[in-house]
N, CA, C and O atoms as a printed pandas DataFrame, in Angstrom:
     atom_number atom_name residue_name chain_id  residue_number  x_coord  y_coord  z_coord
0              1         N          MET        A               1   71.320  -34.557  -56.178
1              2        CA          MET        A               1   71.222  -33.273  -55.842
2              3         C          MET        A               1   70.475  -32.998  -55.800
3              4         O          MET        A               1   69.813  -33.094  -56.833
4              5         N          ARG        A               2   69.768  -32.329  -54.472
5              6        CA          ARG        A               2   68.960  -31.731  -53.878
6              7         C          ARG        A               2   69.304  -30.602  -53.712
7              8         O          ARG        A               2   70.494  -30.289  -53.754
8              9         N          GLN        A               3   67.966  -29.408  -53.398
9             10        CA          GLN        A               3   68.048  -28.534  -52.630
10            11         C          GLN        A               3   67.487  -28.256  -51.366
11            12         O          GLN        A               3   66.263  -28.376  -51.394
12            13         N          VAL        A               4   68.088  -27.821  -49.907
13            14        CA          VAL        A               4   67.844  -28.509  -48.614
14            15         C          VAL        A               4   67.598  -27.153  -48.133
15            16         O          VAL        A               4   68.637  -26.533  -48.361
16            17         N          ILE        A               5   66.714  -26.355  -47.562
17            18        CA          ILE        A               5   66.393  -25.350  -46.833
18            19         C          ILE        A               5   66.580  -25.267  -45.559
19            20         O          ILE        A               5   65.425  -25.238  -45.133
20            21         N          ILE        A               6   67.239  -25.213  -44.711
21            22        CA          ILE        A               6   67.431  -25.477  -43.138
22            23         C          ILE        A               6   67.209  -24.013  -42.114
23            24         O          ILE        A               6   67.109  -22.920  -42.672
24            25         N          TYR        A               7   67.159  -24.103  -40.896
25            26        CA          TYR        A               7   66.216  -23.226  -40.317
26            27         C          TYR        A               7   65.751  -23.343  -38.740
27            28         O          TYR        A               7   64.928  -24.149  -38.306
28            29         N          PRO        A               8   66.208  -22.713  -38.260
29            30        CA          PRO        A               8   66.060  -23.048  -36.481
30            31         C          PRO        A               8   64.617  -22.528  -36.810
31            32         O          PRO        A               8   64.094  -21.597  -37.422
32            33         N          GLY        A               9   64.093  -24.118  -35.749
33            34        CA          GLY        A               9   62.166  -24.209  -35.821
34            35         C          GLY        A               9   61.947  -23.611  -34.015
35            36         O          GLY        A               9   62.751  -22.987  -33.322
36            37         N          GLU        A              10   60.926  -23.969  -33.767
37            38        CA          GLU        A              10   60.732  -22.621  -32.541
38            39         C          GLU        A              10   60.949  -23.355  -31.153
39            40         O          GLU        A              10   61.080  -22.827  -30.048
40            41         N          ASP        A              11   60.957  -25.021  -31.554
41            42        CA          ASP        A              11   61.205  -26.112  -30.281
42            43         C          ASP        A              11   62.833  -26.064  -30.275
43            44         O          ASP        A              11   63.484  -26.933  -29.695
44            45         N          GLY        A              12   63.326  -25.177  -30.842
45            46        CA          GLY        A              12   65.182  -25.496  -30.255
46            47         C          GLY        A              12   65.509  -26.522  -31.497
47            48         O          GLY        A              12   66.679  -26.899  -31.562
48            49         N          TYR        A              13   64.835  -26.882  -32.228
49            50        CA          TYR        A              13   65.466  -27.866  -33.216
50            51         C          TYR        A              13   65.874  -27.435  -34.517
51            52         O          TYR        A              13   65.061  -26.568  -34.837
52            53         N          TRP        A              14   66.508  -27.551  -35.211
53            54        CA          TRP        A              14   66.718  -27.408  -36.464
54            55         C          TRP        A              14   65.641  -27.738  -37.673
55            56         O          TRP        A              14   64.958  -28.734  -37.434
56            57         N          VAL        A              15   65.501  -27.399  -38.319
57            58        CA          VAL        A              15   64.159  -27.964  -39.683
58            59         C          VAL        A              15   64.948  -28.108  -40.652
59            60         O          VAL        A              15   65.722  -27.179  -40.884
60            61         N          ALA        A              16   64.973  -29.020  -41.291
61            62        CA          ALA        A              16   65.174  -28.816  -43.206
62            63         C          ALA        A              16   64.644  -29.307  -43.320
63            64         O          ALA        A              16   64.295  -30.230  -42.584
64            65         N          GLU        A              17   63.961  -28.779  -45.037
65            66        CA          GLU        A              17   62.919  -29.280  -46.273
66            67         C          GLU        A              17   63.405  -29.521  -47.375
67            68         O          GLU        A              17   64.475  -28.953  -47.597
68            69         N          CYS        A              18   63.119  -29.981  -47.935
69            70        CA          CYS        A              18   63.015  -30.454  -49.544
70            71         C          CYS        A              18   62.110  -29.533  -50.248
71            72         O          CYS        A              18   60.921  -29.842  -50.332
72            73         N          PRO        A              19   62.465  -28.626  -50.675
73            74        CA          PRO        A              19   61.261  -27.792  -51.504
74            75         C          PRO        A              19   60.731  -28.103  -52.244
75            76         O          PRO        A              19   59.553  -27.784  -52.404
76            77         N          SER        A              20   61.578  -29.078  -53.232
77            78        CA          SER        A              20   61.111  -30.140  -54.962
78            79         C          SER        A              20   60.201  -31.402  -54.627
79            80         O          SER        A              20   59.358  -32.008  -55.288
80            81         N          LEU        A              21   60.645  -31.542  -53.487
81            82        CA          LEU        A              21   59.668  -32.905  -52.750
82            83         C          LEU        A              21   58.611  -32.751  -51.804
83            84         O          LEU        A              21   58.780  -33.398  -50.771
84            85         N          PRO        A              22   57.475  -32.011  -51.880
85            86        CA          PRO        A              22   57.173  -31.982  -51.417
86            87         C          PRO        A              22   56.383  -32.479  -49.896
87            88         O          PRO        A              22   55.714  -33.509  -49.992
88            89         N          GLY        A              23   56.413  -32.037  -48.995
89            90        CA          GLY        A              23   56.409  -33.036  -47.631
90            91         C          GLY        A              23   57.769  -33.784  -46.897
91            92         O          GLY        A              23   57.871  -34.385  -45.827
92            93         N          CYS        A              24   58.782  -33.462  -47.990
93            94        CA          CYS        A              24   59.837  -33.508  -47.194
94            95         C          CYS        A              24   60.193  -33.431  -46.448
95            96         O          CYS        A              24   61.211  -34.007  -46.832
96            97         N          ILE        A              25   60.564  -33.056  -44.737
97            98        CA          ILE        A              25   61.162  -32.423  -43.856
98            99         C          ILE        A              25   61.382  -33.419  -43.071
99           100         O          ILE        A              25   60.936  -34.565  -43.035
100          101         N          SER        A              26   62.358  -32.663  -42.250
101          102        CA          SER        A              26   62.901  -33.605  -40.842
102          103         C          SER        A              26   63.504  -32.413  -40.300
103          104         O          SER        A              26   63.446  -31.299  -40.821
104          105         N          GLN        A              27   64.223  -32.780  -38.971
105          106        CA          GLN        A              27   64.291  -32.083  -38.212
106          107         C          GLN        A              27   66.101  -32.499  -37.430
107          108         O          GLN        A              27   66.748  -33.428  -37.913
108          109         N          GLY        A              28   66.514  -31.886  -36.558
109          110        CA          GLY        A              28   67.835  -32.315  -35.638
110          111         C          GLY        A              28   68.119  -31.215  -34.668
111          112         O          GLY        A              28   67.565  -30.115  -34.671
112          113         N          LYS        A              29   69.283  -31.733  -33.621
113          114        CA          LYS        A              29   69.158  -30.672  -32.619
114          115         C          LYS        A              29   69.766  -30.129  -33.155
115          116         O          LYS        A              29   69.451  -28.941  -33.222
116          117         N          THR        A              30   71.071  -30.570  -33.929
117          118        CA          THR        A              30   72.036  -29.492  -34.269
118          119         C          THR        A              30   72.008  -29.403  -36.149
119          120         O          THR        A              30   71.367  -30.233  -36.794
120          121         N          LYS        A              31   72.675  -28.459  -36.713
121          122        CA          LYS        A              31   72.410  -28.427  -38.002
122          123         C          LYS        A              31   72.992  -29.426  -38.334
123          124         O          LYS        A              31   72.232  -29.855  -39.202
124          125         N          GLU        A              32   74.186  -30.445  -38.239
125          126        CA          GLU        A              32   74.190  -31.760  -38.274
126          127         C          GLU        A              32   73.866  -32.306  -38.575
127          128         O          GLU        A              32   74.022  -32.678  -39.738
128          129         N          GLU        A              33   72.938  -32.930  -37.504
129          130        CA          GLU        A              33   71.864  -34.055  -37.112
130          131         C          GLU        A              33   70.888  -33.982  -38.405
131          132         O          GLU        A              33   70.394  -34.914  -39.041
132          133         N          ALA        A              34   70.763  -32.567  -38.598
133          134        CA          ALA        A              34   68.832  -32.061  -39.556
134          135         C          ALA        A              34   69.418  -32.418  -40.788
135          136         O          ALA        A              34   68.700  -33.104  -41.517
136          137         N          ILE        A              35   70.585  -32.115  -41.219
137          138        CA          ILE        A              35   70.932  -32.199  -42.460
138          139         C          ILE        A              35   71.477  -34.400  -42.990
139          140         O          ILE        A              35   71.631  -35.088  -43.999
140          141         N          ALA        A              36   71.536  -34.533  -41.568
141          142        CA          ALA        A              36   71.679  -35.863  -42.094
142          143         C          ALA        A              36   70.508  -36.795  -42.116
143          144         O          ALA        A              36   70.357  -37.894  -42.649
144          145         N          ASN        A              37   69.514  -35.849  -41.195
145          146        CA          ASN        A              37   67.995  -36.643  -41.534
146          147         C          ASN        A              37   67.514  -36.639  -42.751
147          148         O          ASN        A              37   66.978  -37.491  -43.459
148          149         N          ILE        A              38   67.927  -35.025  -42.931
149          150        CA          ILE        A              38   66.741  -34.458  -44.050
150          151         C          ILE        A              38   67.693  -35.531  -45.352
151          152         O          ILE        A              38   66.981  -36.057  -46.207
152          153         N          ARG        A              39   68.823  -35.721  -45.409
153          154        CA          ARG        A              39   69.114  -36.453  -46.650
154          155         C          ARG        A              39   68.730  -38.456  -46.730
155          156         O          ARG        A              39   68.622  -39.263  -47.653
156          157         N          GLU        A              40   68.640  -38.531  -45.282
157          158        CA          GLU        A              40   67.588  -40.010  -45.199
158          159         C          GLU        A              40   66.471  -39.723  -45.688
159          160         O          GLU        A              40   66.068  -40.412  -46.624
160          161         N          ALA        A              41   65.829  -38.852  -45.294
161          162        CA          ALA        A              41   64.117  -38.363  -45.637
162          163         C          ALA        A              41   64.513  -38.339  -47.205
163          164         O          ALA        A              41   64.424  -39.464  -47.698
164          165         N          ILE        A              42   64.734  -37.803  -47.688
165          166        CA          ILE        A              42   65.097  -37.736  -49.411
166          167         C          ILE        A              42   65.376  -38.832  -50.031
167          168         O          ILE        A              42   64.647  -39.266  -50.923
168          169         N          GLN        A              43   66.473  -39.427  -49.640
169          170        CA          GLN        A              43   66.703  -40.717  -50.395
170          171         C          GLN        A              43   65.109  -41.659  -49.869
171          172         O          GLN        A              43   64.297  -41.760  -50.789
172          173         N          GLY        A              44   64.671  -42.313  -48.491
173          174        CA          GLY        A              44   63.366  -42.597  -48.369
174          175         C          GLY        A              44   61.865  -42.247  -49.553
175          176         O          GLY        A              44   61.005  -42.938  -50.098
176          177         N          TYR        A              45   62.179  -40.958  -49.509
177          178        CA          TYR        A              45   61.009  -40.142  -50.193
178          179         C          TYR        A              45   61.225  -40.635  -51.730
179          180         O          TYR        A              45   60.235  -41.033  -52.343
180          181         N          ILE        A              46   62.245  -40.620  -52.237
181          182        CA          ILE        A              46   62.171  -41.275  -53.631
182          183         C          ILE        A              46   62.477  -42.693  -53.743
183          184         O          ILE        A              46   62.297  -43.302  -54.797
184          185         N          ALA        A              47   62.844  -43.129  -52.897
185          186        CA          ALA        A              47   62.635  -44.916  -53.040
186          187         C          ALA        A              47   61.538  -45.019  -52.973
187          188         O          ALA        A              47   61.054  -45.395  -54.041
188          189         N          ALA        A              48   60.553  -44.802  -51.880
189          190        CA          ALA        A              48   58.943  -45.522  -51.713
190          191         C          ALA        A              48   58.142  -45.146  -53.520
191          192         O          ALA        A              48   57.434  -45.924  -54.160
192          193         N          LEU        A              49   58.812  -42.962  -54.155
193          194        CA          LEU        A              49   58.473  -42.934  -55.102
194          195         C          LEU        A              49   58.659  -43.811  -56.735
195          196         O          LEU        A              49   58.040  -43.595  -57.777
196          197         N          GLU        A              50   59.820  -44.906  -56.437
197          198        CA          GLU        A              50   60.242  -45.619  -57.171
198          199         C          GLU        A              50   59.731  -47.156  -57.065
199          200         O          GLU        A              50   59.882  -48.042  -57.907
200          201         N          GLU        A              51   59.124  -47.228  -55.881
201          202        CA          GLU        A              51   58.632  -48.365  -55.730
202          203         C          GLU        A              51   57.706  -48.286  -55.950
203          204         O          GLU        A              51   57.189  -49.394  -56.088
204          205         N          ASP        A              52   56.696  -47.042  -56.177
205          206        CA          ASP        A              52   55.488  -47.374  -56.420
206          207         C          ASP        A              52   55.336  -47.177  -57.605
207          208         O          ASP        A              52   54.288  -47.649  -58.047
208          209         N          HIS        A              53   56.260  -46.421  -58.641
209          210        CA          HIS        A              53   56.161  -46.706  -60.165
210          211         C          HIS        A              53   56.285  -45.153  -60.518
211          212         O          HIS        A              53   56.292  -44.656  -61.644
212          213         N          LEU        A              54   56.394  -44.422  -59.125
213          214        CA          LEU        A              54   55.673  -43.110  -59.602
214          215         C          LEU        A              54   57.215  -41.854  -60.499
215          216         O          LEU        A              54   58.372  -42.120  -60.827
216          217         N          SER        A              55   56.699  -41.039  -60.550
217          218        CA          SER        A              55   57.951  -39.886  -61.513
218          219         C          SER        A              55   58.726  -39.329  -60.705
219          220         O          SER        A              55   58.164  -38.254  -60.496
220          221         N          VAL        A              56   59.921  -39.354  -59.931
221          222        CA          VAL        A              56   60.472  -38.514  -59.269
222          223         C          VAL        A              56   60.826  -37.337  -59.857
223          224         O          VAL        A              56   61.600  -37.205  -60.805
224          225         N          PRO        A              57   59.936  -36.048  -58.969
225          226        CA          PRO        A              57   60.366  -34.743  -59.399
226          227         C          PRO        A              57   61.248  -34.350  -59.604
227          228         O          PRO        A              57   61.973  -34.981  -58.835
228          229         N          GLU        A              58   62.178  -33.350  -60.396
229          230        CA          GLU        A              58   62.752  -32.672  -60.429
230          231         C          GLU        A              58   63.416  -32.023  -59.842
231          232         O          GLU        A              58   62.623  -31.731  -58.946
232          233         N          GLU        A              59   64.693  -31.295  -59.491
233          234        CA          GLU        A              59   64.803  -30.033  -58.624
234          235         C          GLU        A              59   64.164  -29.208  -59.362
235          236         O          GLU        A              59   63.584  -29.785  -60.282
236          237         N          ARG        A              60   64.007  -27.922  -59.341
237          238        CA          ARG        A              60   63.671  -27.203  -59.753
238          239         C          ARG        A              60   63.504  -25.838  -59.240
239          240         O          ARG        A              60   63.235  -24.917  -60.011
240          241         N          PHE        A              61   63.673  -25.633  -57.778
241          242        CA          PHE        A              61   63.930  -24.328  -57.048
242          243         C          PHE        A              61   65.128  -24.157  -57.168
243          244         O          PHE        A              61   66.047  -24.966  -57.287
244          245         N          GLU        A              62   65.089  -22.188  -57.105
245          246        CA          GLU        A              62   66.423  -21.855  -57.201
246          247         C          GLU        A              62   66.204  -20.623  -55.568
247          248         O          GLU        A              62   65.348  -19.853  -55.132
248          249         N          ALA        A              63   67.510  -21.092  -55.198
249          250        CA          ALA        A              63   66.699  -19.891  -53.664
250          251         C          ALA        A              63   67.880  -18.391  -53.445
251          252         O          ALA        A              63   69.109  -18.325  -53.485
252          253         N          LEU        A              64   66.963  -17.491  -53.243
253          254        CA          LEU        A              64   67.898  -16.261  -53.236
254          255         C          LEU        A              64   67.509  -15.715  -51.935
255          256         O          LEU        A              64   66.381  -15.761  -51.446
256          257         N          VAL        A              65   68.427  -15.261  -51.491
257          258        CA          VAL        A              65   68.650  -14.441  -50.059
258          259         C          VAL        A              65   68.272  -12.926  -50.599
259          260         O          VAL        A              65   68.814  -12.381  -51.560
260          261         N          VAL        A              66   67.368  -12.440  -49.891
261          262        CA          VAL        A              66   66.935  -10.473  -50.527
262          263         C          VAL        A              66   66.998   -9.973  -49.015
263          264         O          VAL        A              66   66.479  -10.298  -47.947
264          265         N          ALA        A              67   67.911   -9.006  -49.477
265          266        CA          ALA        A              67   68.064   -7.972  -47.868
266          267         C          ALA        A              67   67.149   -7.142  -47.583
267          268         O          ALA        A              67   67.106   -6.230  -48.408
268          269         N          VAL        A              68   66.211   -7.044  -46.569
269          270        CA          VAL        A              68   65.132   -5.819  -46.600
270          271         C          VAL        A              68   66.118   -5.006  -45.558
271          272         O          VAL        A              68   65.806   -3.882  -45.162
């Protein structure tokens, strides 16, 4: 399981990123598409690390919503 942050991008697409995997970012026209795309990106990221015999970072982020 990986935590994903999703937010509207400037170009009208939804951006999704996985903070525990640096640089693992994707997008989609809809939230659902962005989620599907980041799921695929996470799987590819982890597969590439494993193929190169590199350690896979553990999930280490905690998200909070702060009202201002």
